[in-house]
C-alpha positions in Angstrom: 0.1 -0.1 -0.2 1.7 3.1 -0.9 3.0 5.1 2.1 1.0 8.2 3.7 1.3 10.3 6.5 -2.5 10.1 6.8 -1.8 8.7 10.4 0.1 12.5 11.6 -2.7 14.1 10.2 -5.2 11.9 12.1 -3.2 11.9 15.6 -5.4 14.4 16.9 -8.6 13.0 16.2 -7.2 9.9 16.6 -5.5 9.9 19.6 -7.3 7.0 21.9 -8.2 3.6 19.9 -10.8 1.5 21.8 -10.9 -2.1 20.8 -12.8 -4.9 21.6 -10.6 -7.7 23.5 -11.7 -10.2 21.2 -10.6 -7.8 18.3 -6.9 -7.5 20.0 -5.1 -10.5 18.0 -7.1 -9.5 15.1 -4.2 -9.2 12.0 -6.0 -6.2 10.7 -5.8 -4.7 14.5 -2.3 -5.1 14.6 -2.0 -3.6 11.4 -4.0 0.1 12.0 -2.5 -0.1 15.6 0.7 -0.2 13.9 -0.5 3.3 12.0 -0.4 4.9 15.3 2.0 4.4 17.9 1.4 7.6 19.7 -2.3 6.8 20.9 -3.3 5.7 23.7 -5.0 2.3 23.7 -8.1 1.4 25.7 -10.0 -2.1 25.9 -13.4 -2.3 26.0 -15.5 -5.6 26.0 -18.0 -4.4 23.3 -18.3 -1.4 20.8 -21.8 -0.9 21.9 -20.8 -0.2 25.5 -18.9 3.3 24.2 -20.9 3.6 20.9 -24.3 3.2 22.1 -23.6 5.6 25.1 -26.9 7.7 25.7 -26.4 11.6 26.7 -23.4 11.9 24.1 -23.1 15.3 22.4 -22.5 14.1 18.7 -21.3 17.8 17.5 -18.8 18.2 20.3 -17.6 14.2 19.9 -17.5 15.7 16.1 -14.7 17.9 16.7 -11.9 15.2 17.7 -13.5 11.3 17.3 -11.8 8.7 18.7 -11.6 5.3 16.7 -13.0 2.0 18.0 -11.4 -1.4 16.7 -14.3 -4.4 16.8 -15.5 -7.6 15.6 -18.7 -7.4 13.7 -21.2 -11.3 14.9 -24.0 -10.6 12.8 -25.7 -8.9 9.9 -22.6 -8.1 7.2 -25.4 -7.2 4.4 -28.3 -5.0 4.6 -30.8 -4.0 1.6 -29.9 -0.7 0.3 -32.2 1.7 1.0 -35.6 3.6 -0.5 -33.3 6.8 -0.8 -31.0 5.5 -2.6 -30.2 4.1 -7.0 -29.7 0.5 -6.7 -28.8 1.2 -10.4 -31.4 -1.9 -12.1 -29.2 -4.5 -9.8 -32.2 -7.0 -8.6 -29.7 -8.0 -5.9 -28.5 -4.4 -4.0 -26.7 -4.5 -0.6 -24.7 -2.5 1.2 -22.1 -3.4 4.2 -21.2 -1.5 7.5 -17.7 -2.4 7.8 -17.3 1.2 9.2 -19.7 3.5 10.7 -19.8 6.9 11.0 -17.2 9.8 8.7 -14.7 11.4 8.9 -16.3 14.1 7.1 -18.9 16.2 8.6 -21.0 17.4 6.1 -24.2 19.5 7.0 -27.1 17.5 4.8 -25.4 14.2 6.4 -28.0 11.2 7.9 -25.5 10.2 10.1 -25.7 12.5 12.7 -29.6 11.8 12.7 -28.5 8.1 13.1 -26.1 7.9 15.0 -25.5 9.3 19.4 -22.0 9.0 19.0 -19.5 10.8 16.0 -16.9 8.4 16.8 -15.8 5.5 14.3 -15.9 2.0 14.7 -13.8 -0.3 12.1 -14.9 -3.7 11.6 -11.9 -6.1 12.0 -13.0 -8.9 10.9 -13.5 -8.4 7.0 -13.4 -11.9 6.1 -16.6 -12.8 7.4 -18.4 -10.3 5.5 -16.8 -11.9 2.2 -17.8 -14.8 3.5 -21.6 -13.4 3.9 -21.8 -11.7 0.4 -20.0 -15.3 -1.1 -24.1 -16.5 0.1 -25.5 -13.9 -3.1 -23.2 -14.2 -5.8 -25.2 -17.1 -7.6 -26.2 -14.4 -9.4 -25.3 -10.5 -10.1 -25.2 -8.4 -6.9 -24.1 -5.1 -6.1 -22.3 -4.3 -3.1 -22.1 -0.7 -2.2 -19.1 -0.5 0.0 -19.5 3.2 1.4 -22.9 3.8 2.4 -23.1 5.0 5.9 -19.1 6.1 5.8 -16.7 6.9 3.1 -13.6 4.6 2.8 -11.2 6.2 0.4 -11.2 8.8 3.2 -9.4 6.5 5.7 -7.9 4.3 3.2 -4.8 4.4 4.2 -5.9 3.6 8.0 -7.8 0.4 6.8 -7.3 -0.4 3.4 -11.0 -1.4 2.7 -11.8 -0.4 -0.9 -8.3 -2.7 -1.7 -9.5 -5.6 0.5 -12.6 -5.2 -1.4 -11.7 -4.8 -4.9 -8.9 -7.8 -4.6 -11.8 -10.2 -3.4 -14.0 -9.2 -6.4 -11.8 -9.8 -9.0 -12.4 -13.4 -8.2 -16.0 -13.4 -8.3 -17.5 -12.2 -11.4 -21.1 -11.5 -10.1 -19.9 -8.7 -7.6 -20.3 -5.4 -8.6 -18.8 -2.4 -6.2 -19.5 0.9 -5.7 -17.0 2.7 -4.0 -18.2 6.4 -3.1 -16.7 9.1 -1.8 -15.4 12.6 -1.2 -12.3 12.1 -1.6 -9.4 13.0 -3.0 -7.7 9.7 -2.3 -7.3 8.0 -5.5 -3.5 7.4 -5.1 -4.2 4.7 -2.3 -5.8 2.6 -5.0 -3.6 3.6 -8.3 -1.9 0.5 -7.8 -4.5 -1.9 -8.9 -5.6 -2.8 -12.4 -8.9 -1.3 -12.9 -11.9 -3.4 -13.5 -15.3 -3.7 -15.1 -17.3 -4.8 -11.9 -15.8 -1.6 -10.3 -17.4 1.6 -10.4 -15.6 4.9 -8.0 -18.6 7.6 -7.2 -17.4 10.9 -6.6 -20.1 13.0 -5.0 -19.1 16.4 -6.3 -21.0 20.2 -5.2 -20.0 23.8 -6.0 -17.2 25.1 -4.0 -19.7 27.6 -2.7 -21.8 24.5 -1.5 -18.9 22.6 0.1 -17.4 25.7 1.8 -20.4 25.8 3.9 -22.0 22.5 4.2 -19.2 20.0 3.5 -16.3 20.5 6.4 -13.5 18.6 5.9 -13.7 17.2 2.6 -11.3 18.1 0.1 -12.0 20.7 -2.4 -13.6 20.3 -5.8 -10.1 21.1 -7.7 -8.7 18.5 -5.6 -11.7 16.1 -6.1 -11.6 16.6 -10.0 -8.2 15.8 -10.0 -8.4 12.3 -8.0 -10.8 11.5 -11.3 -8.7 12.6 -13.9 -6.0 10.0 -12.5 -8.3 7.7 -12.1 -10.1 8.0 -15.8 -6.9 8.1 -17.4 -6.2 4.7 -15.9 -9.5 3.5 -17.1 -11.2 3.3 -13.8 -15.2 3.4 -14.6 -15.8 6.6 -12.7 -19.6 7.4 -11.5 -19.9 11.1 -11.0 -23.1 11.9 -8.4 -23.7 15.5 -8.8 -26.5 14.4 -5.3 -27.8 15.9 -3.1 -28.6 19.0 -5.1 -28.6 21.5 -2.4 -31.2 24.7 -3.6 -30.0 28.2 -2.4 -31.3 31.7 -4.2 -28.4 31.5 -5.4 -29.3 28.3 -7.4 -29.5 29.1 -11.0 -26.2 30.7 -10.9 -23.8 28.4 -8.6 -25.0 25.4 -10.6 -25.0 25.1 -14.2 -21.4 27.1 -13.6 -20.3 24.0 -11.8 -21.5 21.5 -14.1 -18.9 23.4 -16.5 -16.1 23.5 -14.1 -16.4 19.5 -13.9 -16.3 19.8 -17.8 -13.8 21.7 -18.3 -11.4 19.6 -16.1 -12.9 16.4 -17.1 -13.0 14.2 -20.5 -17.2 13.8 -20.7 -16.3 11.0 -22.7 -14.5 8.9 -20.1 -17.2 9.7 -18.0 -19.4 6.0 -16.8 -22.4 8.1 -15.7 -23.4 11.3 -13.6 -26.2 10.7 -11.3 -28.2 14.0 -9.7 -30.8 14.5 -7.0 -32.2 17.0 -4.7 -31.5 17.1 -0.9 -33.7 14.3 0.7 -33.6 12.5 3.7 -35.5 10.5 6.6 -37.8 13.2 8.5 -36.9 11.3 11.7 -33.0 11.6 11.0 -33.3 15.2 9.9 -36.2 16.0 13.4 -32.6 14.8 15.3 -30.9 17.3 13.1 -32.5 19.6 14.4 -32.2 19.7 17.5 -28.8 20.1 17.6 -29.3 23.5 15.5 -25.6 23.6 13.9 -27.4 24.0 10.4 -29.5 26.1 8.7 -30.7 22.9 6.3 -32.6 21.4 8.9 -34.4 24.1 9.0 -35.8 24.5 5.5 -39.5 24.2 5.0 -39.4 20.8 3.6 -41.9 18.5 2.3 -42.5 15.0 4.5 -44.2 12.6 2.4 -43.6 8.6 3.3 -41.4 9.7 6.1 -39.6 11.5 3.6 -38.4 15.0 3.9 -37.5 16.8 0.8 -37.7 20.1 -1.4 -41.5 20.8 -2.8 -42.1 19.4 -5.6 -41.5 23.0 -7.8 -38.1 23.4 -6.6 -37.4 19.2 -7.2 -38.3 19.9 -10.7 -36.8 23.3 -11.4 -33.7 21.3 -9.9 -33.6 18.5 -12.4 -34.9 20.0 -15.3 -31.9 22.4 -15.1 -29.0 20.5 -14.1 -30.7 17.7 -17.1 -30.7 20.8 -19.3 -26.8 21.4 -18.7 -25.6 18.4 -18.2 -27.1 17.2 -21.9 -24.5 19.3 -23.4 -21.9 17.4 -22.0 -22.9 13.8 -22.2 -25.6 11.5 -23.9 -29.0 10.7 -22.2 -28.1 7.3 -21.3 -25.9 8.2 -19.3 -27.3 10.0 -17.0 -29.9 9.3 -13.6 -31.9 11.6 -12.1 -33.4 10.9 -8.9 -37.2 12.2 -8.3 -38.8 11.6 -5.8 
């Protein structure tokens, strides 16, 4: 794996690493701990004793999250939710190999789903692979970064690398590796595969500055994407969620121009776009935190999903579609409509 100073840069956040006693001897635990030689190691009985504690302050923890290494004992795959695109696969699953994310986006549902901002890494990924084998009699899509961003910490845990290598031996296994990172170099040495799509979430720089704390700039993401497409990787651009602001019409069309002034549209596998949407239950929790104006927008709520009213969603989708079709054919565009 390429060398990096990632463990040094994360030291303030991961100054303490909690580890289940049953995970102490696992090779992946030893590998990860070896990257944090100055961290304080604390043994625990079960990750939930720490992660699921009541009365935790998610926003405070997010400033300096701690790392928890654990053994996952059951439910290694979950069916994809109604809020996500399964891209036509009858079998669409995600795998919770890591809980929580290094980044801190205001529109992220994780802050409404978990009481803790600490990050849990399940080190026994061999059990995730074993569970996946049961479904591989026909094509299957597994999203590896569904509740996290694995590429952001790839040099820490090597998760994407292991999944890519596992997929090589199983032709029915298709992977989506979603990320906002600029860390493609961490897997650059691997051979691209038609079974794997790297999906980059992109936003205008103004949206990144306001709502996507800790994430790389748009320019850095585009540079990472260019590395990937030039090496032959399938790349999906996810212009999603689109955040509606009074400046929407002057913000998003030039953003699309900026993307394709940097990236050859013919080398892009697919583009997806859709407006902001979230479980109303998660949004309610985020609203109580009171840290982002996004939580207080007067969304429409239907079937427990909060999103923009239909007229705004229609404006978003029609504007994005019209602009994107200047660069890509309709066959490469997927619109998410509630």
